[in-house]
N, C-alpha and C positions, 0 to 999 in steps of 0.2 A: 564403504561406509565410513563415516567420520567417527572420531573418538567418542566413547560413551560418556555421558554426563549423569549427574545425580538429579533426582527430582527437585532438590533444593535449588540447583542452578536453573532448571527449567522454570520454577516458580518466579524467578526474578525477571523473566521476560513478560512484558505486558502486551499481550496479543488481544486486539479488540475488533469488534465488528462495527462497520460504519457505512454511511451512504455517500456516494460520490455527488458533490454539489456542482462542480464545474471542472472543465477539462480544456486545456489549450496547448498548443505546440510550445516546446521550449526552444525558441529560435537560437539561443546561444549555445546549445549543447552540440558537442562534436558528433555524437551518434544521435539518430532520431529519437526524441524523447517527448513525453507529455508531462505537463504540470497538472497534477491532480489535486483537487481540494476535497477533503472528506470530512463529514460530520461524524465524530466519534461519541456523540451524546454529551450530556450535562457535565459529567465529571472531567472528561478529557477535552471536549470542545472540538473546534474545527482545526484541522492540520493540513499542511501542504507537502507534497512530495514530487520530485522529478523522477519519472520512471521510463525505462526503455521498453515500452509495451506497444509500440506502433504497428507491429505486424497484424494484430487482431483487433486493436481498440482505437477508438476515436471519440470525439465529443458525442456523436449521435448514439453510439451504443454503450457508453459508460455512464453518462449523467443519469442519476436515479438508481444505478446498480449498487447493490451492497457488496462490499469487499472486506478483506481482512488485512490488518496491518499491525506491525510492531510499533508501539507508540512510545517506548521509553529509551530509544537511542538518542544520543546528543544530536542537536541540529548540525547539519552539514551543508555547506554551500556547494551546490552542483550547478555550474554554468549560470551563476547569477540568481539561482533560486534557493531559498532557505528550505532545505528538505528536512521535515520534522518527523517523518515516520517512514517505515519500510513497507511498501505494498508487497503482499505475498502472492507468489505464483510459482508454477512449475516451469522449468527452462529446458527446452529440447536441445538436441545436438547442434542445431543451427542458431541457437540463442533466442528462439522465439518463446515468448512468455505467454502462458495461459494462467489467468488469475484464479485464485482460490476464492470461492464465494459460498454463502450458505444455500442449501437446497430449498429453503423457504424464507420469507421475510421475517426478520426478528428486530428487536429493539436495538437502536444505535448504542454503542458503548458496552455491550455485553462482552464479558471476558471470554476468551477461547481457551479451552483446557483440553 
C-alpha cells in the first residue's frame, strides 16, 4: 500500500467522467499506445491522452464509451502527443490495463468522489 494521504490532498485531484470521441494508434510511441480524445463536459472540454491500453481496447470498442480521467495534471508530451489527462484503469501483473468506467451512463464532466 502507498503512503496515506489526507482528504485535503485527495480533494486537489480533479477526477472526471467523460465520453470517448475518437481513438487512433500513436504511431510514434515506443510501446503500443492509443491516442484517445475525451469530452469531459462544458467546464473541462475535450482533452487528449496517449495511453498504453492496446491489450483490450481499440477504436471499435472505445468510441462512445464513458471513462474516468484525472484532468488537472500538467500537459505532457508523449511520443509527439500532447497528453492532457490521465486515463484511469487497473494494471495487472503483465501490464494489461482494464479501464475504470461507470456502471451506467452519466453526464460528461461529473466529478468523481
